[in-house]
C-alpha positions in Angstrom: 62.1 204.4 121.2 58.8 203.6 119.7 57.2 201.8 122.4 54.1 201.5 124.2 52.7 199.8 127.2 48.9 198.7 128.3 48.8 196.7 131.5 46.3 194.3 131.9 44.2 192.5 134.5 46.9 190.5 135.7 47.8 187.3 136.7 44.3 185.4 135.4 43.5 181.5 134.7 41.3 179.8 133.4 40.8 178.8 129.6 41.3 174.9 128.9 43.7 173.7 126.3 43.3 171.1 124.5 46.3 169.2 124.6 47.2 167.6 121.0 48.8 168.2 117.8 49.5 164.6 116.4 47.0 162.7 118.1 42.7 163.8 119.1 42.6 165.9 121.9 42.4 164.4 125.4 39.0 165.7 127.0 41.7 165.1 131.0 44.5 166.7 129.5 43.4 170.5 130.8 45.9 173.5 131.6 45.3 176.8 132.7 46.4 179.6 131.2 48.0 182.4 132.1 46.9 185.9 130.8 49.2 188.6 129.4 50.3 191.9 132.5 51.9 193.4 130.0 51.9 194.6 126.5 54.9 196.3 124.9 54.9 197.7 120.7 58.4 197.4 119.4 58.6 199.6 116.1 60.3 202.2 114.5 63.7 202.8 116.3 63.3 200.1 118.5 62.4 196.0 116.7 62.1 192.5 118.7 65.6 191.2 117.4 68.0 193.9 118.5 66.3 196.6 120.8 66.7 198.7 117.5 70.7 198.3 118.1 71.5 196.8 115.6 74.5 194.5 114.9 76.9 197.5 115.1 75.4 198.6 118.4 75.2 194.8 119.6 78.6 195.1 118.9 79.8 197.8 120.8 81.7 197.7 123.9 80.1 200.1 126.1 76.2 198.8 127.4 73.2 201.3 126.2 73.2 204.3 128.2 70.8 204.3 131.2 69.7 208.8 131.4 69.5 208.9 135.3 71.6 205.4 136.7 69.9 204.8 139.8 66.3 205.4 137.5 66.2 203.6 134.3 63.2 203.7 131.8 61.6 200.0 130.9 62.4 200.9 127.4 66.5 201.7 128.5 66.4 198.3 131.0 65.0 196.5 128.0 67.6 197.5 125.9 70.5 197.1 127.8 69.0 193.6 128.5 68.7 192.3 125.3 72.1 193.8 124.6 74.0 191.6 127.5 72.3 188.5 126.6 73.9 188.6 123.3 76.7 189.5 123.8 76.7 186.9 126.5 75.5 183.9 123.9 77.0 184.8 120.6 80.1 185.3 119.4 79.5 188.9 117.5 83.0 190.1 116.7 84.0 191.3 113.2 85.6 187.5 112.5 82.7 185.6 114.1 80.6 185.3 111.1 77.7 186.1 112.8 75.1 188.3 110.8 77.6 186.9 107.8 77.9 183.0 107.3 75.1 182.6 109.6 72.6 184.3 111.9 70.1 187.1 111.5 69.9 190.5 113.1 67.6 192.0 110.5 64.9 194.3 112.5 61.9 192.3 113.6 58.6 195.1 114.3 56.2 193.8 116.9 55.0 193.4 119.9 55.8 192.0 123.4 53.0 189.8 126.0 54.6 189.1 129.4 54.0 188.0 132.9 55.0 185.7 136.0 53.9 182.9 135.7 53.8 180.4 138.9 53.8 176.1 138.2 52.4 174.3 141.1 53.5 173.8 144.3 56.7 176.8 143.8 56.7 179.8 146.0 58.2 181.6 143.5 57.1 182.5 140.1 58.8 182.3 137.0 59.1 184.7 133.6 57.5 184.4 130.9 57.6 186.5 128.0 56.3 186.2 124.1 57.5 188.0 121.3 54.7 188.0 118.2 56.2 189.7 115.0 54.3 191.5 113.1 54.8 189.0 110.4 53.0 186.3 112.5 51.9 183.6 110.2 48.0 182.8 111.0 47.6 180.5 108.4 50.9 178.4 109.7 50.4 179.0 113.7 53.8 178.5 114.9 55.2 178.6 118.4 59.3 178.6 119.3 59.2 178.1 123.3 63.1 178.6 125.1 64.3 178.9 127.6 66.9 180.6 129.6 70.5 179.9 129.3 73.0 179.8 132.8 70.5 181.0 135.1 69.9 184.2 133.2 66.7 186.5 132.5 64.1 186.1 130.9 65.7 187.3 127.4 68.9 184.5 128.2 68.0 183.2 125.2 67.2 185.8 122.3 70.1 184.8 120.6 69.0 180.9 119.7 65.5 181.0 119.0 64.1 184.8 118.4 67.3 185.2 115.0 65.9 181.9 114.1 61.9 182.2 114.8 61.2 186.0 113.7 62.0 186.5 110.3 59.9 183.1 109.5 57.0 184.8 111.3 57.3 182.7 113.8 56.4 183.7 117.6 58.8 183.0 120.2 58.7 182.2 123.9 60.9 182.7 126.8 61.1 181.8 130.4 63.9 182.3 133.1 62.7 178.9 134.8 62.6 180.2 137.6 66.2 181.6 138.0 66.8 184.7 136.3 68.0 188.2 137.6 65.3 189.2 140.0 67.5 190.3 142.8 66.6 191.7 145.6 68.4 194.0 148.0 68.0 192.5 151.9 69.4 196.0 153.5 67.1 197.8 151.3 64.2 195.8 150.9 63.7 196.3 147.3 63.4 194.1 144.4 62.4 193.5 140.4 59.0 194.9 139.3 57.5 192.7 136.7 58.8 195.7 133.8 62.2 195.2 135.4 62.4 198.4 137.5 63.6 198.9 141.1 60.3 198.3 143.5 59.8 198.0 147.3 58.7 195.0 149.1 55.2 195.7 150.4 54.2 198.4 148.3 54.8 196.5 145.0 54.0 193.5 143.2 57.9 191.9 143.4 59.4 189.0 140.7 61.2 187.5 143.5 60.1 188.4 147.8 62.8 185.8 149.5 61.7 184.6 152.9 64.6 185.8 154.5 64.8 186.4 158.0 63.8 189.9 160.0 67.5 192.4 159.5 69.2 190.4 157.0 71.5 192.2 154.7 73.5 191.5 151.4 71.6 190.0 148.4 69.2 187.4 147.7 69.2 185.3 144.3 66.3 184.0 143.3 67.8 181.1 141.3 69.7 180.4 145.0 67.3 181.3 147.6 64.2 180.8 146.3 63.4 177.8 148.3 62.2 175.6 145.3 64.9 173.7 143.2 63.9 175.2 140.1 65.6 172.6 138.0 63.5 169.9 138.9 60.4 171.9 137.1 62.3 173.1 134.1 60.3 170.6 131.7 57.3 172.4 133.5 58.3 175.7 133.1 59.0 175.4 129.7 55.8 174.2 128.9 53.6 177.2 131.2 55.7 179.2 129.0 54.0 177.9 125.4 50.4 177.4 127.5 51.1 181.0 127.5 52.0 182.2 124.2 48.4 180.6 123.4 46.8 183.3 125.0 49.1 186.1 124.0 48.5 184.7 120.4 45.1 184.4 121.0 44.9 188.3 122.5 47.0 189.6 119.7 45.4 187.7 116.8 41.5 188.0 117.9 39.9 187.5 114.9 42.4 184.1 114.3 41.4 182.9 118.2 41.6 180.2 120.0 45.2 179.6 119.1 45.6 175.3 120.8 48.1 173.1 120.8 46.1 170.9 118.3 46.0 173.9 115.5 49.8 175.4 116.6 53.0 173.9 116.0 55.6 174.6 119.0 59.4 173.7 118.6 60.9 173.9 121.9 64.8 174.9 121.2 68.0 175.9 124.0 71.1 175.9 124.6 73.2 174.9 127.9 70.9 174.6 131.1 68.4 176.0 128.5 68.8 172.5 126.2 68.0 170.7 129.3 64.7 172.7 129.9 63.5 171.3 126.7 64.4 167.6 126.7 63.0 168.0 130.2 59.9 169.6 128.8 59.6 166.7 126.1 59.0 164.4 129.7 55.7 166.3 129.5 52.8 163.9 127.9 50.0 165.0 125.3 50.7 166.2 122.3 51.7 169.7 122.8 54.8 169.8 121.5 56.3 168.9 118.4 59.9 169.0 118.4 62.9 169.7 120.4 66.3 171.1 119.8 68.9 171.1 122.4 72.2 172.4 122.4 75.3 171.0 124.7 72.4 170.6 127.5 73.2 170.4 131.4 71.0 166.8 131.2 71.7 164.4 133.9 70.3 160.8 132.6 70.4 159.3 136.3 71.4 155.6 135.7 72.5 155.8 132.2 76.3 154.8 132.1 79.0 157.4 131.9 75.8 160.2 133.7 77.1 162.1 136.1 75.1 165.1 137.7 76.4 168.5 136.9 77.0 169.3 141.0 79.1 166.2 140.7 81.3 167.2 137.9 81.6 170.9 138.8 82.5 170.4 142.7 85.4 167.9 141.4 86.8 170.8 138.8 86.6 173.4 141.4 88.8 171.3 143.8 91.2 169.6 141.1 91.6 171.7 137.6 93.7 174.4 138.9 96.4 171.9 139.9 95.5 169.8 136.7 96.2 172.1 134.2 99.8 172.6 135.3 100.1 168.8 133.7 99.5 170.1 130.7 101.9 171.9 128.2 101.8 175.3 128.2 101.2 176.1 125.1 98.3 174.0 124.9 95.9 176.2 127.0 94.7 179.3 125.5 94.8 182.8 126.9 93.1 184.2 129.2 93.9 182.4 132.0 97.5 184.7 131.3 99.8 180.7 132.6 101.8 183.0 134.1 100.1 184.8 136.3 97.7 181.8 137.1 100.5 179.3 137.3 101.9 180.2 141.5 98.2 180.0 142.4 97.4 176.5 140.8 100.5 175.3 141.9 99.5 176.5 145.5 96.3 174.6 145.5 98.8 171.3 144.4 100.7 171.7 147.2 96.9 172.1 149.4 95.6 169.1 147.7 98.7 167.3 148.5 98.2 168.3 152.4 94.3 167.3 152.4 95.9 164.3 151.0 92.9 164.4 147.6 96.9 164.2 145.4 99.4 162.5 145.9 102.9 163.3 144.8 106.6 165.2 146.1 106.8 168.0 143.7 104.0 170.3 142.4 104.6 168.5 139.1 103.8 165.2 140.1 100.9 166.6 142.5 99.5 167.9 138.9 99.8 164.7 137.2 97.7 163.2 140.0 94.9 165.8 139.9 94.8 165.4 135.8 94.6 161.5 136.4 92.2 161.3 139.0 89.9 163.5 136.2 90.8 161.9 133.2 89.8 158.2 135.5 86.6 159.9 136.2 86.0 160.7 132.5 87.4 164.1 131.3 88.8 164.2 128.0 92.1 166.4 128.0 90.0 168.3 125.3 87.5 169.3 128.1 90.2 170.3 130.0 91.5 172.6 128.0 88.4 174.3 127.4 87.7 174.3 131.7 90.6 176.4 131.9 88.8 179.5 130.8 85.9 178.0 133.9 88.8 178.1 136.6 90.3 181.3 135.3 86.6 182.9 136.0 85.8 181.2 139.1 82.8 180.1 137.9 82.8 176.2 138.8 82.9 177.7 142.8 80.1 180.0 141.7 78.0 177.3 140.2 78.5 175.4 143.0 77.7 178.0 145.4 74.6 178.6 143.9 73.4 175.2 143.5 74.6 173.5 146.6 71.8 176.1 148.1 69.6 175.7 144.9 69.3 171.8 145.5 68.6 171.8 149.2 65.9 174.4 148.7 68.2 176.7 151.0 66.8 179.6 152.3 68.7 183.5 152.8 71.2 182.9 155.5 70.8 179.1 155.4 73.9 177.7 153.1 75.3 174.6 154.1 78.5 176.3 153.6 78.1 179.4 155.3 77.6 181.5 151.7 75.9 185.0 150.8 76.0 187.0 148.3 76.1 190.7 148.3 77.6 193.5 146.9 81.6 194.1 147.7 84.3 196.5 148.8 87.8 196.2 146.5 88.5 193.7 148.9 85.9 191.4 149.3 84.5 192.7 152.0 80.5 193.5 151.8 78.8 196.6 151.8 75.5 197.8 151.0 74.3 197.9 146.9 74.4 201.9 145.6 71.0 202.8 144.1 72.7 202.9 140.5 73.7 199.3 140.9 70.6 197.8 141.6 69.5 199.3 138.8 71.0 197.5 136.7 71.1 193.7 138.0 68.4 193.2 136.3 69.4 194.0 132.7 73.1 193.1 133.5 73.1 190.6 135.6 73.8 186.8 135.0 71.5 185.0 137.7 74.5 184.1 139.1 76.9 185.7 141.3 79.9 186.6 140.4 78.5 190.0 138.2 76.7 192.8 138.1 77.9 194.0 141.2 77.5 191.5 143.3 79.8 189.4 145.2 80.0 185.9 146.7 80.6 186.0 150.5 83.0 183.1 152.0 82.5 182.7 155.5 85.4 180.0 155.3 88.2 181.9 153.3 91.3 180.6 154.8 95.1 180.9 154.2 96.7 179.8 152.3 95.0 178.9 149.9 91.5 181.7 150.2 88.8 179.8 148.6 88.9 175.5 149.1 87.4 175.4 152.6 84.9 176.7 151.2 85.0 174.0 148.2 85.7 171.2 150.3 82.5 171.4 151.8 80.3 172.2 148.6 82.0 169.0 148.0 81.1 166.6 150.8 77.9 168.0 150.3 77.8 165.7 146.8 78.9 162.6 148.4 78.3 162.8 152.2 76.1 161.3 154.5 75.6 164.9 157.2 72.3 165.7 157.2 72.5 168.4 155.1 74.4 166.5 151.6 71.5 164.3 152.7 68.9 167.1 151.9 71.6 168.7 148.2 71.4 164.9 147.2 67.6 164.8 147.6 67.4 167.6 145.0 70.1 166.7 142.5 68.1 163.2 142.2 64.5 165.6 141.7 67.0 166.7 138.7 67.0 163.2 136.9 65.4 163.0 133.1 62.9 160.9 132.1 62.3 159.6 128.8 58.7 159.7 127.5 56.6 157.6 124.6 56.1 160.2 123.0 57.3 160.1 119.5 58.8 163.5 117.6 62.6 164.8 116.6 64.6 165.3 119.3 68.1 167.0 118.1 70.9 166.7 120.6 73.8 169.0 119.6 77.0 169.2 121.9 80.9 170.2 121.3 83.7 167.6 121.7 85.3 170.4 123.4 82.7 171.2 125.8 84.8 172.0 129.3 81.5 173.5 131.6 79.0 170.7 130.5 81.7 167.2 129.0 78.9 165.7 126.4 80.6 162.3 128.3 78.6 163.6 131.5 75.7 164.8 129.9 74.1 164.1 126.1 76.2 160.9 125.3 74.0 158.3 128.3 70.7 161.0 127.7 71.3 160.3 123.9 71.6 156.2 124.7 69.2 156.2 127.2 66.2 158.5 125.5 66.5 156.7 121.7 65.4 153.0 123.7 62.3 155.0 124.4 61.8 157.9 121.6 63.9 156.5 118.4 63.8 160.0 116.5 66.3 161.0 118.8 69.3 162.7 116.7 72.7 163.1 118.4 75.3 165.5 116.7 79.0 165.4 117.9 81.2 168.9 116.5 84.9 168.7 116.6 86.0 171.8 118.1 83.4 173.2 119.6 83.4 174.7 123.3 80.8 175.8 125.4 80.6 179.3 124.6 80.3 181.3 121.3 80.4 184.7 123.4 84.4 183.7 124.0 85.1 183.1 120.3 85.8 187.4 120.6 88.4 186.2 122.6 91.5 186.2 119.6 92.5 182.8 120.8 89.5 181.3 121.7 88.3 182.1 118.4 91.3 180.8 116.9 90.9 176.9 117.9 87.3 177.0 118.8 83.5 176.8 116.3 80.6 178.7 116.9 77.7 176.4 117.4 74.8 178.1 117.3 75.1 178.2 113.3 74.5 174.0 114.5 71.5 174.8 116.4 70.0 177.3 113.4 70.9 174.2 111.3 68.8 171.6 113.4 65.9 174.1 113.4 65.6 174.4 110.0 66.0 170.3 109.0 63.0 169.3 112.1 60.9 172.5 110.6 61.3 170.9 107.2 60.7 166.9 108.5 57.6 168.8 110.2 56.7 169.9 107.2 56.6 166.5 105.2 60.0 167.9 102.9 62.5 165.8 104.5 63.8 162.4 106.4 64.9 163.3 110.4 68.0 164.5 110.5 70.8 162.0 110.7 72.9 161.0 113.4 76.5 163.2 112.6 80.1 163.2 113.6 80.9 167.3 112.3 84.4 167.6 111.1 84.0 171.9 111.8 87.1 173.3 110.9 88.5 176.7 113.0 89.2 179.8 111.7 92.7 180.4 112.5 93.7 183.9 111.7 91.0 184.3 109.3 87.2 184.2 109.6 84.6 182.3 109.8 83.0 181.0 106.7 79.7 178.8 106.2 82.4 176.1 104.7 84.3 175.5 107.4 81.7 174.5 109.8 80.8 170.9 107.7 77.1 171.7 108.7 74.9 168.1 107.8 72.4 168.9 104.8 
């Protein structure tokens, strides 16, 4: 790897920004700019887009190796983080079409500028990183700002923004939006430094330092334990990443400085939680942002008809969906999960729900019908239920609910209202100390939300016969209850509600109609209906046969029946960019009848991308 690093003077505040790209700068619109802490060069056997791995390296089943698993270098950590985040977001299978029908994985040399930035009022920083390609077009200044999907680390949107932006000579600005993979080992008092390596509390500057009681053990997770409710500040995280991009460009091209919002185009793009973040960024007033593309966004338009918060429908699904899926024909559900393996567990859930008075029916068949009827009455479609089976199989509903309950309530280590915690675990799920090798890989391999990367959920309420049900009932009670903890969580959810600024700019929202994790009926559809009243330039693309996870389309049963969403994100970026150039009208609303690949390979014509 041909990478060199230099450390600059840390978090410096100062340079005032003019804030307007489409209207005259407002003198009161002043922002503090965070200066780069670290600069690295990536050329030769390394690059910005794939860390030198190329498509074949990204497809490899084995992660890029660490020479010393307990002490990986910064270059090794970065390479593995890029590999893991590509694979978590994009379908890179041989029949998936990436790099052939759509997408770009060509080598892009350049530099990376990174720092830890803090939004006003926050206790913990978020990571910001800017990729500046060597082919940056200083005559047509362009920044694509993005936010990680899910709770991922700072490279969590690399497959979303970079393949479109970097080959065109645009810089890419990233934020982990206050979540990320900066796990902290409470037992050893060690966590991630800015460069991803492991440092010691009190000795090194760490990316996350939890407020934890003396003697606490296990693992602190930033999204759960920052006490910041990061989702409430997603829009500010994105805007601050864009501000950081201008500082990085000033440093990269001093002869072309200053880079300001009134002389640099800024387009925001993201998917899932990142899609919600860029929509929230559009609430930040002023002319700093030129266009937005949001794929499958987790967005909560609180007062719009049909809108539901992520926590509401997640806790509902965690309880009812395992039982409800038994009411669907076995051949309807793709695998995994394997129906023969999970059916006894789902049948047991039906029985415990009946005992708790949450479903009706004398047998499992009737109980499953009751659970499914409840979900349908609350807005779930059968398409969402079928795709939601994947989240049931991977226990994702519980993972989301555990982490988000802690975040919404701004709870610290040891304070979870339902007694949940995180730790390295033995095979029987009992807590144990993390190994040095596990700890070293958290930053590059973690998803930001356990279980995964050697960190599991500790559930203090486990009890037979349905072991996870007591904890799930506690989590659900926080949604509709009246206890102090419930009111605290509900207040945090209310802080995440979207607002609708009157600034007109192109906004394209894209959502798969089969999405089983963030159903459009609860998110995009009510958001678009409400947002259009404030901004008539909002457009909505609804994609048939698209679910939430492109990365899972590598599984044959999913790839055969679903289409990827990323091609539509790239196409929307093409179209809004052309609109900003004045070479085409705004994209039109579209109901897209895409065709899955079946037993073949993805071809561009099957996707029916709007033109």
